[in-house]
DRENTI-471253 format. One line per field, with one value per residue (C-alpha): residue in one letter; chain; z, x, y. Coordinates in steps of 0.2 Angstrom, whole numbers, plus 2048, in hexadecimal, padded with zeros to 3 digits. Example, Ala and Ser with C-alpha at 12.3 -4.5 7.8 and 13.67 -1.06 7.14 Angstrom:
<recs>
residu	(a s)
chaine	(A A)
Z	(827 824)
X	(83E 844)
Y	(7EA 7FB)
</recs>
This chain:
<recs>
residu	(x x x x x x x x x x x x x x x x x x x x x x x x x x x x x x x x x x x x x x x x x x x x x x x x x x x x x x x x x x x x x x x x x x x x x x x x x x x x x x x x x x x x x x x x x x x x x x x x x x x x x x x x x x x x x x x x x x x x x x x x x x x x x x x x x x x x x x x x x x x x x x x x x x x x x x x x x x x x x x x x x x x x x x x x x x x x x x x x x x x x x x x x x x x x x x x x x x x x x x x x x x x x x x x x x x x x x x x x x x x x x x x x x x x x x x x x x x x x x x x x x x x x x x x x x x x x x x x x x x x x x x x x x x x x x x x x x x x x x x x x x x x x x x x x x x x x x x x x x x x x x x x x x x x x x x x x x x x x x x x x x x x x x x x x x x x x x x x x x x x x x x x x x x x x x x x x x x x x x x x x x x x x x x x x x x x x x x x x x x x x x x x x x x x x x x x x x x x x x x x x x x x x x x x x x x x x x x x x x x x x x x x x x x x x x x x x x x x x x x x x x x x x x x x x x x x x x x x x x x x x x x x x x x x x x x x x x)
chaine	(A A A A A A A A A A A A A A A A A A A A A A A A A A A A A A A A A A A A A A A A A A A A A A A A A A A A A A A A A A A A A A A A A A A A A A A A A A A A A A A A A A A A A A A A A A A A A A A A A A A A A A A A A A A A A A A A A A A A A A A A A A A A A A A A A A A A A A A A A A A A A A A A A A A A A A A A A A A A A A A A A A A A A A A A A A A A A A A A A A A A A A A A A A A A A A A A A A A A A A A A A A A A A A A A A A A A A A A A A A A A A A A A A A A A A A A A A A A A A A A A A A A A A A A A A A A A A A A A A A A A A A A A A A A A A A A A A A A A A A A A A A A A A A A A A A A A A A A A A A A A A A A A A A A A A A A A A A A A A A A A A A A A A A A A A A A A A A A A A A A A A A A A A A A A A A A A A A A A A A A A A A A A A A A A A A A A A A A A A A A A A A A A A A A A A A A A A A A A A A A A A A A A A A A A A A A A A A A A A A A A A A A A A A A A A A A A A A A A A A A A A A A A A A A A A A A A A A A A A A A A A A A A A A A A A A A A A)
Z	(800 7FD 80B 80B 813 823 822 836 83F 84F 85E 86F 87B 874 883 892 89F 8AF 8B3 8AA 8A2 891 88A 876 870 85E 850 83F 831 824 831 83B 836 835 846 84E 844 849 85D 859 85B 849 83D 82E 834 826 81A 823 81A 820 82D 836 848 84D 85D 866 872 871 874 878 86A 873 883 87D 88B 888 88C 88A 880 874 865 858 84B 83B 82F 81E 816 80E 818 829 834 82F 81E 823 828 83A 849 857 866 873 883 894 89D 8AA 8AA 8AB 89B 891 895 890 880 87B 880 875 867 869 869 858 851 854 85B 868 861 864 86B 85E 851 84B 846 841 834 82F 82A 821 818 812 81C 824 822 831 839 838 840 84F 850 855 865 868 866 872 880 87D 88B 887 879 871 872 86A 85C 856 857 84E 840 83E 83E 830 825 827 82B 81F 811 814 813 804 7FC 800 7FC 7EB 7E5 7EA 7E1 7D1 7D2 7D8 7C9 7BD 7C9 7C6 7B3 7B1 7BA 7AB 79F 7A9 799 78F 79C 79D 7AA 7AA 7BD 7BC 7CA 7CE 7CE 7DB 7E5 7E5 7EA 7F9 800 7FF 807 814 81A 81C 826 831 836 83A 844 84D 850 85B 86A 86B 864 873 881 878 879 88A 892 89A 8AB 8B5 8C5 8D3 8DE 8EA 8FC 90C 90D 8FF 8FA 8EF 8F6 8F7 8E5 8E0 8E9 8E1 8CF 8D3 8DC 8E9 8F9 8F0 8FA 90E 911 922 929 92E 923 91A 919 909 908 8F6 8E9 8E5 8D5 8CB 8BA 8B3 8A3 8A1 890 886 88D 89A 8A8 8B5 8C4 8D0 8E2 8EA 8FA 8FD 8F9 908 90B 91D 923 931 92C 921 919 914 90D 902 8FD 8F8 8EE 8E6 8E0 8D8 8CE 8C9 8C4 8B8 8B0 8AE 89F 8A9 8BA 8C5 8D1 8DF 8EC 8FA 8F7 90A 90C 8FD 8F0 8DE 8DF 8EB 8E0 8CE 8D7 8DE 8CC 8C4 8D0 8CE 8BB 8B8 8AA 8A6 897 8A0 89E 8AF 8B5 8C6 8D1 8DE 8EB 8FA 8F3 900 90C 903 903 8F8 8EE 8EC 8DD 8D4 8D9 8D1 8C3 8C1 8C4 8B8 8AB 8A7 8A2 8AD 8A8 8A9 89A 892 89C 8A8 8AA 8BA 8C1 8D1 8DD 8ED 8EC 8FE 8F9 8E6 8E0 8CF 8C9 8B9 8B6 8B9 8AF 8A0 8A1 8A3 892 88A 88F 886 878 872 861 85D 860 858 849 850 848 838 83C 83A 84B 84C 85C 85A 85E 850 843 84A 849 837 834 83A 82F 820 825 825 815 80C 812 80B 7F9 7FC 800 7F1 7E6 7EC 7E9 7D8 7DF 7D1 7CE 7D8 7E7 7E6 7E2 7F1 7FE 7F6 7F7 80A 80B 804 80E 820 81A 815 826 82C 824 822 80F 814 825 82C 836 846 843 843 850 85C 857 859 869 872 86E 87A 875 86D 861)
X	(801 807 80E 802 7F4 7F6 7F7 7FB 80C 809 816 817 824 829 831 828 823 82C 83D 84F 85E 856 845 840 832 82E 826 81F 816 81A 81F 829 83A 836 82D 83D 848 83E 844 854 865 86B 863 869 85D 850 85F 864 864 85B 861 86D 86F 872 876 872 864 851 84F 83C 83B 830 83B 84B 84D 856 84C 858 869 862 866 85B 85A 853 849 843 834 831 840 838 82D 81D 823 822 82E 832 83F 843 848 854 853 856 84A 844 830 832 83C 832 822 82B 832 820 817 824 820 80D 80D 817 809 80A 7FD 7FF 7FF 7F0 7F5 7FC 7FC 80E 80B 7F8 801 80E 802 7F6 805 80A 817 811 801 7F5 7FC 80E 807 7FF 811 818 80D 811 824 822 81A 825 82B 832 83F 830 824 832 836 824 820 831 82C 81B 821 82E 81F 81F 80D 806 812 80A 7F8 7FC 801 7F1 7E7 7F1 7EC 7DA 7D8 7DC 7CF 7C2 7C7 7C2 7B2 7AD 7B1 7A5 798 79B 797 789 77C 78A 78C 79F 7AC 7BC 7C1 7C6 7BB 7C9 7D7 7CC 7C9 7DA 7E1 7D1 7D8 7E9 7E5 7D9 7E7 7F1 7E3 7DF 7F2 7F2 7E5 7EB 7FB 7F1 7F0 801 805 7F8 804 812 80A 7FF 808 801 7F9 7FE 7F5 7FD 7EF 7F1 7EE 7F3 806 80A 817 80D 813 824 825 820 82D 839 833 832 843 83E 833 823 815 817 81D 817 816 803 7F7 7EB 7F8 7F3 7E1 7E2 7EC 7FC 803 812 81A 82B 831 838 842 839 827 81E 816 80A 80B 7FD 7FF 7EC 7E5 7E9 7DA 7D0 7BD 7BE 7C3 7BA 7C2 7B5 7C5 7CE 7BF 7BB 7CD 7CA 7BB 7C6 7D2 7C6 7C0 7D1 7D6 7C7 7CE 7E0 7EA 7F4 7F0 801 7FA 807 806 811 81A 81A 807 7FE 7FE 7FC 7EA 7E5 7EF 7E5 7D4 7D8 7DE 7CE 7C2 7CC 7CA 7B9 7B1 7C1 7CB 7DB 7ED 7F2 803 807 816 81D 824 82F 83A 848 83B 831 834 841 833 827 82D 82D 81A 815 81D 817 804 807 80E 7FE 7F0 7E2 7D0 7CD 7D8 7EA 7F9 7FE 80F 818 827 830 838 83C 837 83E 84E 84E 850 847 844 84C 843 832 836 83B 82B 821 829 825 814 811 81B 819 822 818 827 835 836 82F 83D 836 825 816 80B 7FC 7FB 7ED 7DB 7D5 7E0 7DA 7C7 7CA 7D3 7C3 7B7 7C4 7C3 7B0 7AF 7B9 7B1 79F 7AA 7AE 79D 797 7A5 79C 78C 78D 789 787 794 78E 78D 79E 7A4 79C 7A3 7B4 7B2 7AE 7BD 7C8 7C1 7C4 7D7 7D8 7D3 7E2 7EF 7E4 7DF 7CE 7CA 7C0 7C3 7BA 7C8 7D5 7D0 7CE 7DF 7EB 7E2 7E9 7FA 805 803 815 813)
Y	(7FF 811 81B 82A 81E 825 839 83A 836 82B 82A 820 819 808 802 7FC 80A 80F 816 80C 810 814 817 818 822 81E 829 821 82C 839 846 83B 841 854 854 84D 858 868 863 85B 863 85C 866 85D 84D 850 84D 83D 82C 81E 811 81E 824 836 83C 84B 857 858 869 872 880 88A 88A 888 87A 869 85B 84D 846 83A 82F 82F 81E 824 818 81D 816 80B 801 803 7F8 802 805 819 823 81E 826 81E 82B 822 82C 82A 81F 82B 82C 840 840 833 83E 84E 847 840 851 85A 84F 850 864 864 85A 846 83C 82F 81D 812 800 7F7 804 803 7EF 7F5 802 7F5 7E8 7F5 7FD 7E9 7E7 7D8 7CD 7CC 7BB 7C3 7D2 7C7 7BE 7CE 7CD 7BB 7BF 7CD 7C0 7B2 7AD 79B 793 78B 79A 7A5 79A 797 7AA 7AE 7A0 7A7 7BB 7B6 7AF 79C 79A 7A8 7A0 78F 797 7A2 792 788 79A 79A 788 78A 79A 791 785 792 79D 78F 78C 79E 79C 78E 798 7A7 799 790 790 786 777 776 771 77B 775 763 75B 74E 758 763 753 750 762 762 753 759 76C 763 759 769 771 763 762 774 773 764 76F 77B 770 770 782 787 77F 787 797 799 789 77C 77B 76C 768 75F 756 747 743 751 750 747 752 75D 76F 766 763 774 77C 770 774 785 785 790 790 796 788 787 773 76C 75C 760 759 766 775 77A 782 78A 78A 790 790 796 796 78C 789 777 774 780 77E 789 780 787 77B 77D 776 770 76D 759 74E 747 746 745 755 75E 76E 777 784 773 76B 77B 779 767 76A 778 76D 762 770 774 763 764 774 76E 76A 75B 753 74E 742 742 734 72F 71D 719 71B 715 707 706 700 70F 71A 715 716 727 72C 725 72E 73E 73D 736 73D 748 745 74A 745 73D 73B 730 737 72C 736 732 725 728 721 714 703 6FB 6F0 700 706 6F6 6F2 702 700 6EF 6F5 705 6FA 6F3 701 701 6FF 712 715 716 714 722 726 723 72D 72A 738 73F 752 756 750 758 746 741 751 750 740 749 758 74C 743 754 759 748 749 759 757 746 746 755 761 757 764 774 77E 77B 776 781 782 78B 794 7A2 79E 7A9 7A0 78F 794 79A 78A 782 78A 788 776 776 77F 773 764 76B 76D 759 756 761 757 745 74A 754 763 773 77D 78C 784 77D 78F 797 789 78B 79E 79B 792 79F 7AC 7A3 7A0 7B2 7B9 7B2 7BC 7CB 7C9 7C9 7D5 7E0 7F0 7E6 7D9 7E3 7ED 7DF 7D7 7E7 7EE 7E0 7E7 7F2 804 806 7F8)
</recs>
């Protein structure tokens, strides 16, 4: 799109608010360089080339007072983030200084940017598509190696390229179907139905694969909630502290110490886990507060992505553990990992008995992974962490460096709509449906794919997406 798409120049703080060594104030728009030059000590700024740095002072022309010593980075259109003229002013990170710099530029004619407006301009000016723009926010929010890798791959256009190839192949057939409609009275077929059926099978397989990746992508982006549950004094709080490597939960020999949730996050091998320590499970408590805690534990388990059932090897046998796991997960489609604690105190044959019992899947479902440790001594934690990663990853993350993984709910919903419309096209082929209906279903599928990259978008959609960004991005 042309550079003159926007007539105004926006400004915002692009670094986090609060005092710091440095702050960056960013401008974008046709007047960004002129506005800065008017208050900058180096008067030749308007003649300077793009991708250059300039040291000087910012001065208020009205009062003549110097605001700060700064470094100005200059980016000329279209070789900038927004494809407009962009100026980034690095000043000292005092709240007062930042306020003075922003106020000065606003008085000179800039407008305070809205949330995500820099990235929105980059999208509208053709610097990136909508999926890439959303990846900017994901990259900023990335807090693990995997979430960073997936967001970076999307920002570089890996996902978008795959979608463009799919749309391109479908568009060719859609054009032939539309051509048939123009010659409807002559009863001719320009689109080979057999070829369309083969193409549909390939495209539907790719879309199905992308949808399957969303479950994994959601874990990578948002982390996985792992609830630690079990009887009182099984060592749940001790395990939480050991996983977090800090004394986050109170540990006591008195049963029922934990009355409510205690939770925190930790990254394990690039995956973010939110571990939740819960009240001990028992039904015979006379303590009203503890009873409420037990009820909340059961509710929290129902909302978990993974259950760590922790049991005391010195107090429970395999049949008891399996029975409690069945009772706790009844009616839930919930992955479970059984964790035997206090190996340092258990009888020598305790682990072997559990290993033998858990080797054969019980009647309630698939085999439950079994791990042994001594949480209080820090023994066996590496084995638990490896088992957790295996449980979440399976074999799906073996090639995350190159694989396309869907992490965005909006993208997943659009892919679901695409799959439904493609299924309708296939049903139409199978039943000999008319060209007009086939073409309509194919148009709907193309529209759903186009919504992901922004080739088809509405102002409401853009507003919804970009208002979730920070102001300076």
